[in-house]
Steps between C-alpha positions, in 0.01 A plus 500: 500500500649835399478818707214644292281193556590495870412869540169449322419220744601712798263784401214272388515629145313193374179588685539880498695600186608862525859544378645417161808278467724785383432703815557200725824414320621860534440478876684166516794655312545742792616211720874539551505848349328681786598415857228334705288392204406134522228291340313511832521881525373532144213259575410703810491827303290348223254345748457840664426651159245227432342563842386835361274339239146626556187288478356476150132539412379350174129573481348324799808284562757622753850352514643575846841657550779246563660743750519264799639218289789712373571660838530150645738398220707817544536441873656163427781665303601747773866469591440607862240262643542628859259789456768738625589792276870517419650844449691568181792655686541186714433659842 
C-alpha cells in the first residue's frame, strides 16, 4: 500500500470523498521537506477540514454533517495524547 492509499484510508476518503489525488499527493510530498510534517499530522489536518462539511439538503432529504466522525478520527492522529498543551518554546 502506497502513502496515497494509506492517507485516503486514514481520512475515510472512500465514504466521504472530498479531496482530489493531486492535492493529497502534494500534501504527502511535504513529508521530509517541512519539519514536523508526518502522514499522521496531514491526516489530522485533513480530518479537521472535513469536519467543517455542513449538512446537505436535497429536497426533503437531509444528509447529516459528518463532523463528529472526522473530529474523532482527527483526535486519533494527535501527537500529544496526554491532553496537556505543550508550549512551542519548550518551557
